[in-house]
GUDO-800060 format. One record per atom (N, C-alpha, C): residue in three letters; x, y, z. Coordinates in pm, whole numbers, padded with zeros to 5 digits, always signed. Example, Ala and Ser with C-alpha at 12.3 -4.5 7.8 and 13.67 -1.06 7.14 Angstrom:
2
Ala+01319-00569+00780/Ala+01230-00450+00780/Ala+01320-00330+00780/Ser+01285-00225+00708/Ser+01367-00106+00714/Ser+01290+00003+00787/
// end
This chain:
197
Met-01228-01063+01641/Met-01225-01007+01518/Met-01265-00949+01404/Ala-01287-00821+01362/Ala-01314-00760+01207/Ala-01211-00853+01146/Asp-01235-00888+01043/Asp-01176-00972+00891/Asp-01111-00894+00839/Lys-00974-00875+00817/Lys-00935-00737+00773/Lys-00972-00767+00632/Arg-00989-00830+00527/Arg-01044-00821+00344/Arg-01186-00757+00339/Met-01294-00817+00523/Met-01377-00715+00441/Met-01349-00529+00484/Asp-01266-00521+00540/Asp-01236-00304+00575/Asp-01309-00321+00437/Pro-01309-00239+00400/Pro-01291-00107+00298/Pro-01200-00072+00261/Arg-01082-00039+00402/Arg-00952+00012+00338/Arg-00866-00138+00317/Asn-00906-00173+00299/Asn-00784-00327+00289/Asn-00796-00337+00147/Lys-00982-00320+00082/Lys-01050-00420-00045/Lys-01000-00312-00229/Ser-00936-00439-00289/Ser-00901-00321-00438/Ser-00978-00342-00535/Val-01100-00447-00498/Val-01226-00409-00609/Val-01326-00449-00511/Phe-01487-00402-00542/Phe-01604-00402-00469/Phe-01721-00433-00555/Thr-01776-00542-00464/Thr-01929-00518-00481/Thr-02015-00453-00493/Thr-02134-00378-00558/Thr-02259-00291-00620/Thr-02289-00288-00474/Gly-02297-00391-00328/Gly-02362-00332-00250/Gly-02248-00338-00151/Glu-02111-00323-00183/Glu-02077-00240-00114/Glu-02032-00161-00106/Val-02013-00079-00200/Val-01977+00057-00299/Val-02154+00120-00192/Ala-02232+00049-00230/Ala-02337+00120-00206/Ala-02306+00166+00053/Gln-02228+00089+00032/Gln-02221+00080+00232/Gln-02177+00174+00217/Val-02030+00243+00130/Val-01917+00249+00109/Val-02006+00469+00103/Cys-02048+00454+00030/Cys-02110+00544-00114/Cys-02260+00603+00028/Lys-02276+00528+00151/Lys-02423+00573+00165/Lys-02583+00555+00043/Val-02558+00542-00046/Val-02675+00540-00122/Val-02733+00418-00127/Ser-02828+00355-00192/Ser-02883+00229-00243/Ser-02799+00165-00344/Gln-02819+00014-00348/Gln-02805-00045-00394/Gln-02841-00026-00544/Gln-02925-00007-00595/Gln-02981+00049-00710/Gln-02937+00179-00753/Thr-02937+00306-00673/Thr-02851+00372-00744/Thr-02728+00383-00760/Val-02642+00309-00703/Val-02478+00222-00783/Val-02481+00135-00918/Ile-02644+00096-00920/Ile-02626-00002-01031/Ile-02673+00059-01156/Arg-02758+00180-01129/Arg-02769+00276-01226/Arg-02673+00357-01263/Cys-02592+00406-01135/Cys-02428+00516-01183/Cys-02368+00396-01294/Phe-02363+00226-01219/Phe-02258+00198-01356/Phe-02329+00144-01473/Asp-02451+00074-01493/Asp-02503+00075-01644/Asp-02512+00212-01733/Ser-02543+00329-01655/Ser-02568+00479-01697/Ser-02356+00515-01745/Gly-02269+00403-01665/Gly-02129+00388-01714/Gly-02036+00537-01680/Arg-02159+00617-01552/Arg-02087+00685-01455/Arg-01995+00645-01335/Leu-01993+00500-01350/Leu-01924+00437-01239/Leu-01872+00341-01298/Lys-01661+00325-01318/Lys-01638+00196-01442/Lys-01625+00085-01306/Gly-01620+00010-01388/Gly-01584-00092-01346/Gly-01632-00225-01444/Phe-01717-00348-01421/Phe-01657-00461-01511/Phe-01751-00558-01498/Arg-01811-00632-01501/Arg-01897-00762-01531/Arg-01814-00887-01484/Val-01872-00958-01363/Val-01810-01121-01417/Val-01855-01180-01530/Pro-01750-01258-01616/Pro-01760-01313-01695/Pro-01917-01474-01663/Gly-02001-01428-01692/Gly-02106-01545-01709/Gly-02173-01499-01673/Ser-02164-01378-01540/Ser-02294-01363-01477/Ser-02269-01161-01485/Arg-02432-01205-01426/Arg-02483-01086-01417/Arg-02407-00924-01322/Phe-02386-01012-01202/Phe-02246-00937-01112/Phe-02183-00857-01194/Arg-02192-00727-01119/Arg-02108-00629-01148/Arg-01942-00583-01028/Arg-01855-00591-01097/Arg-01795-00529-00983/Arg-01648-00374-01003/Ile-01654-00276-00894/Ile-01562-00229-00876/Ile-01454-00195-00857/Pro-01318-00166-00983/Pro-01247-00168-00893/Pro-01216+00003-00826/Arg-01093-00049-00673/Arg-01077+00121-00655/Arg-01087+00233-00689/Asp-00890+00201-00767/Asp-00956+00373-00836/Asp-01081+00402-00918/Ala-01142+00331-00927/Ala-01282+00393-01018/Ala-01339+00458-00893/Leu-01348+00414-00839/Leu-01449+00391-00625/Leu-01449+00545-00620/Ile-01305+00548-00615/Ile-01196+00679-00564/Ile-01262+00808-00656/Thr-01212+00733-00762/Thr-01267+00869-00919/Thr-01434+00887-00901/Phe-01535+00848-00900/Phe-01646+00868-00829/Phe-01660+00878-00751/Met-01648+00872-00638/Met-01646+00959-00517/Met-01617+01096-00506/Lys-01509+01150-00569/Lys-01469+01240-00609/Lys-01547+01294-00666/Ala-01586+01264-00748/Ala-01630+01309-00868/Ala-01781+01398-00820/Asn-01806+01306-00719/Asn-01917+01328-00645/Asn-01985+01386-00519/Glu-01867+01434-00531/Glu-01776+01498-00338/Glu-01859+01445-00258/Ile-01804+01263-00227/Ile-01893+01171-00161/Ile-01744+01169-00064/Pro-01712+01233+00054/Pro-01624+01193+00149/Pro-01524+01014+00166/Leu-01442+01010+00118/Leu-01370+00970+00116/Leu-01298+00882+00216/Asp-01321+00911+00423/Asp-01330+00841+00509/Asp-01373+00694+00492/Gln-01448+00657+00484/Gln-01459+00441+00492/Gln-01348+00431+00438/Leu-01293+00531+00313/Leu-01203+00383+00240/Leu-01022+00450+00314/Glu-01022+00559+00370/Glu-00899+00593+00450/Glu-00917+00623+00595/Ser-00817+00522+00646/Ser-00801+00535+00836/Ser-00735+00648+00882/Gly-00650+00733+00745/Gly-00617+00876+00822/Gly-00505+00783+00890/Lys-00454+00675+00892/Lys-00327+00646+00924/Lys-00263+00585+00812/Arg-00118+00624+00806/Arg+00020+00561+00707/Arg-00037+00498+00673/Arg-00002+00404+00553/Arg-00018+00249+00542/Arg+00178+00245+00553/Val+00229+00153+00610/Val+00343+00070+00590/Val+00366-00068+00587/Leu+00447-00071+00459/Leu+00513-00286+00457/Leu+00595-00242+00472/Val+00650-00378+00556/Val+00800-00360+00664/Val+00813-00497+00513/Val+00937-00508+00434/Val+00983-00643+00374/Val+01124-00657+00422/Asp+01137-00815+00468/Asp+01219-00821+00540/Asp+01221-01014+00579/Asp+01363-01089+00607/Asp+01372-01229+00558/Asp+01334-01227+00728/Asp+01397-01140+00791/Asp+01470-01113+00960/Asp+01308-01109+01015/Glu+01262-01181+01134/Glu+01178-01161+01165/Glu+01223-01106+01264/Ala+01296-01094+01348/Ala+01351-01040+01424/Ala+01259-00870+01441/Ile+01382-00837+01291/Ile+01376-00701+01217/Ile+01181-00695+01162/Val+01169-00753+01116/Val+00992-00768+01095/Val+00846-00715+01237/Glu+00919-00767+01346/Glu+00872-00780+01445/Glu+00893-00689+01475/Met+01034-00672+01547/Met+01010-00500+01552/Met+00936-00311+01502/Phe+01002-00369+01439/Phe+00910-00252+01333/Phe+00815-00269+01355/Ser+00701-00403+01331/Ser+00582-00385+01312/Ser+00548-00306+01440/Glu+00613-00370+01575/Glu+00569-00331+01734/Glu+00537-00201+01737/Leu+00732-00097+01727/Leu+00711+00019+01767/Leu+00588+00101+01623/Leu+00590+00051+01547/Leu+00524+00162+01407/Leu+00373+00162+01494/Gln+00312+00040+01515/Gln+00198+00036+01530/Gln+00137+00101+01677/Arg+00243+00096+01824/Arg+00221+00167+01894/Arg+00252+00323+01946/Asp+00353+00321+01804/Asp+00348+00480+01775/Asp+00167+00545+01677/Gly+00091+00496+01681/Gly-00082+00558+01640/Gly-00094+00563+01544/Arg+00018+00688+01435/Arg+00007+00703+01256/Arg+00000+00592+01172/Phe+00054+00426+01251/Phe+00099+00348+01074/Phe-00024+00269+01085/Asp-00066+00187+01025/Asp-00085+00098+00966/Asp+00016-00040+00877/Ile+00014-00074+00961/Ile+00164-00194+00906/Ile+00121-00278+00859/Arg+00164-00391+00704/Arg+00133-00493+00665/Arg+00328-00502+00726/Thr+00320-00716+00718/Thr+00416-00704+00687/Thr+00506-00822+00576/Ala+00577-00822+00534/Ala+00672-00940+00369/Ala+00803-00972+00461/Ser+00766-01115+00359/Ser+00888-01229+00424/Ser+00990-01199+00302/Ser+00969-01188+00138/Ser+01032-01207+00011/Ser+00952-01067-00062/Gly+01039-01091-00152/Gly+00994-00943-00256/Gly+00847-00996-00394/Tyr+00826-01136-00366/Tyr+00716-01190-00431/Tyr+00580-01187-00346/Gln+00598-01194-00182/Gln+00502-01192-00139/Gln+00411-00983-00134/Ala+00584-00949-00132/Ala+00549-00775-00104/Ala+00525-00697-00243/Gly+00489-00805-00375/Gly+00515-00726-00426/Gly+00299-00754-00466/Ile+00243-00881-00377/Ile+00100-00890-00364/Ile+00096-00749-00293/Ile+00137-00747-00210/Ile+00033-00689-00010/Ile+00106-00537-00156/Thr+00174-00526-00175/Thr+00189-00413-00269/Thr+00033-00354-00309/Glu-00030-00425-00386/Glu-00155-00389-00478/Glu-00210-00420-00366/Gln-00251-00492-00320/Gln-00349-00498-00231/Gln-00365-00352-00085/Phe-00248-00357-00039/Phe-00241-00252+00057/Phe-00273-00112-00002/Arg-00165-00121-00087/Arg-00144-00002-00183/Arg-00061+00075-00052/Pro+00043+00078-00001/Pro+00172+00134+00080/Pro+00174+00292+00070/Asp+00216+00339+00172/Asp+00243+00501+00147/Asp+00372+00442+00148/Ile+00458+00398+00230/Ile+00587+00376+00246/Ile+00621+00284+00260/Leu+00754+00257+00187/Leu+00796+00032+00204/Leu+00878+00080+00296/Leu+00968-00032+00361/Leu+01106-00027+00468/Leu+01113-00169+00407/Leu+01185-00132+00368/Leu+01300-00241+00249/Leu+01388-00339+00264/Asp+01483-00456+00287/Asp+01554-00484+00360/Asp+01608-00529+00200/Phe+01735-00516+00185/Phe+01846-00510+00027/Phe+01802-00637-00036/Lys+01883-00712+00058/Lys+01882-00820-00038/Lys+01761-00931+00080/Leu+01675-00924-00058/Leu+01590-01085+00025/Leu+01582-01218+00010/Pro+01506-01314+00012/Pro+01546-01401-00033/Pro+01530-01452-00216/Asp+01420-01422-00227/Asp+01442-01433-00381/Asp+01434-01326-00504/Ile+01480-01187-00413/Ile+01487-01079-00543/Ile+01577-00980-00464/Asn+01693-00859-00493/Asn+01718-00739-00467/Asn+01652-00677-00450/Gly+01631-00556-00342/Gly+01581-00428-00354/Gly+01554-00350-00452/Thr+01725-00336-00543/Thr+01699-00254-00639/Thr+01554-00306-00768/Asn+01586-00452-00778/Asn+01475-00461-00860/Asn+01310-00413-00794/Val+01268-00468-00665/Val+01188-00417-00602/Val+01125-00280-00646/Cys+01249-00209-00617/Cys+01250-00038-00652/Cys+01247-00017-00813/Arg+01258-00081-00909/Arg+01265-00098-01017/Arg+01091-00147-01081/Thr+01000-00204-00981/Thr+00911-00263-01010/Thr+00806-00180-00985/Ile+00854-00105-00843/Ile+00768-00035-00851/Ile+00731+00115-00863/Arg+00908+00140-00943/Arg+00868+00231-00989/Arg+00804+00254-01086/Ser+00845+00108-01146/Ser+00755+00096-01301/Ser+00601+00142-01308/Asn+00547+00116-01216/Asn+00417+00165-01239/Asn+00347+00303-01105/Pro+00289+00330-01228/Pro+00223+00485-01234/Pro+00142+00444-01120/Lys+00045+00440-01064/Lys-00041+00366-00978/Lys+00077+00392-00833/Phe+00126+00352-00845/Phe+00242+00322-00698/Phe+00338+00495-00646/Gly+00388+00570-00775/Gly+00396+00668-00797/Gly+00475+00791-00657/His+00310+00763-00579/His+00394+00829-00465/His+00412+00781-00357/Val+00501+00593-00369/Val+00531+00568-00232/Val+00645+00542-00193/Lys+00712+00607-00031/Lys+00853+00587-00048/Lys+00868+00492-00037/Ile+00981+00455-00036/Ile+01103+00360-00102/Ile+01188+00360+00032/Ile+01176+00324+00138/Ile+01369+00302+00263/Ile+01387+00185+00268/Ile+01571+00182+00206/Ile+01627+00025+00133/Ile+01712+00097+00331/Ile+01673-00083+00341/Ile+01756-00038+00487/Ile+01884-00236+00501/Ser+02012-00157+00519/Ser+02095-00286+00449/Ser+02224-00277+00550/Gly+02257-00423+00596/Gly+02376-00422+00648/Gly+02513-00423+00574/Val+02460-00500+00435/Val+02531-00492+00281/Val+02542-00449+00177/Ala+02596-00365+00146/Ala+02535-00292+00023/Ala+02638-00212+00020/Asp+02750-00229-00098/Asp+02864-00083-00089/Asp+02868+00004-00093/Pro+02911+00136-00138/Pro+02811+00246-00251/Pro+02801+00241-00419/Asp+02885+00138-00451/Asp+02791+00164-00577/Asp+02646+00085-00587/Glu+02608-00009-00492/Glu+02517-00105-00426/Glu+02428+00063-00450/Val+02434+00184-00344/Val+02331+00248-00271/Val+02332+00351-00416/Gln+02432+00386-00477/Gln+02398+00395-00627/Gln+02351+00351-00697/Glu+02327+00268-00701/Glu+02183+00167-00853/Glu+02106+00151-00757/Leu+02063+00181-00615/Leu+01956+00167-00511/Leu+01874+00337-00515/Met+01952+00450-00495/Met+01879+00547-00509/Met+01887+00575-00662/Ala+01950+00501-00804/Ala+01889+00551-00930/Ala+01766+00459-00949/Ala+01748+00383-00908/Ala+01721+00275-00902/Ala+01477+00361-00843/Gly+01539+00454-00766/Gly+01374+00466-00697/Gly+01364+00527-00515/Ala+01491+00450-00489/Ala+01481+00458-00339/Ala+01499+00621-00294/Asp+01444+00616-00157/Asp+01418+00759-00191/Asp+01549+00829-00015/Glu+01586+00654+00026/Glu+01686+00654+00138/Glu+01749+00526+00182/Phe+01829+00512+00187/Phe+01898+00465+00242/Phe+01970+00435+00376/Ile+01935+00308+00429/Ile+01969+00329+00606/Ile+02033+00209+00642/Arg+02196+00205+00642/Arg+02283+00151+00705/Arg+02237+00096+00875/Lys+02215-00072+00841/Lys+02267-00167+00974/Lys+02404-00230+01066/Pro+02355-00139+01134/Pro+02279-00180+01240/Pro+02238+00018+01295/Phe+02163+00008+01286/Phe+02026+00186+01311/Phe+01958+00204+01462/Asp+01896+00390+01486/Asp+01870+00370+01570/Asp+01736+00375+01547/Ile+01596+00309+01614/Ile+01506+00227+01549/Ile+01418+00408+01573/Asn+01460+00490+01679/Asn+01388+00618+01692/Asn+01400+00697+01561/Asp+01515+00672+01526/Asp+01571+00772+01368/Asp+01497+00784+01286/Val+01488+00567+01229/Val+01356+00565+01088/Val+01274+00560+01150/Ile+01141+00553+01304/Ile+01081+00548+01240/Ile+01023+00764+01245/Ser+01113+00819+01272/Ser+01116+00917+01239/Ser+01076+00952+01043/Arg+01166+00920+01032/Arg+01202+00962+00887/Arg+01153+00906+00851/Val+01024+00792+00879/Val+00908+00759+00815/Val+00786+00838+00832/Ala+00817+00908+00928/Ala+00698+00997+00924/Ala+00700+01156+00876/Glu+00824+01161+00833/Glu+00897+01300+00779/Glu+00895+01245+00637/Leu+00934+01118+00615/Leu+00883+01133+00438/Leu+00742+01106+00341/Val+00638+01044+00468/Val+00473+01087+00457/Val+00420+01164+00502/Asn+00467+01265+00601/Asn+00352+01347+00626/Asn+00318+01260+00747/Ala+00355+01226+00810/Ala+00237+01201+00932/Ala+00303+01318+01073/Ala+00162+01355+01071/Ala+00219+01444+01188/Ala+00168+01407+01298/
// end
């Protein structure tokens, strides 16, 4: 099985060799573009190695009309965040079987933050009460970062009073779904929110 970290769709920082592969040009061309400032990035301290962040690579590819298909699977990226393994497993299995989604999972707010940075989900299915943080704080954190302005957030919970639901929506949640729920309704709503045809 291929290592997911080597897949360009999952990387957040690239070497010049990886950029050359993604852009289908020589590594020398990439280095020249980097050294001339046309391709933004940074040097690894104490070495000659150059690194290119994902955002800078996408900007460069768009400016040079290089197709982004190497970076995009065409599937919508879903991050399922819940400390209930049965719920995580059910969502993962059904969303994967659907075929339109690429899924990652997290069982805590801390884990969700790290995976959001790397995976850049299109949508979060988020449990309201996580072991380390509540959904309101996760929403605020995501909404405070302009990089994640496009991310949709569906909060799923069996325990939230109307005031908490109001607070969640104010913090940036797009939808609140109460447990128990109809799994097919949730998947339809995910597809609608991320325009997965």
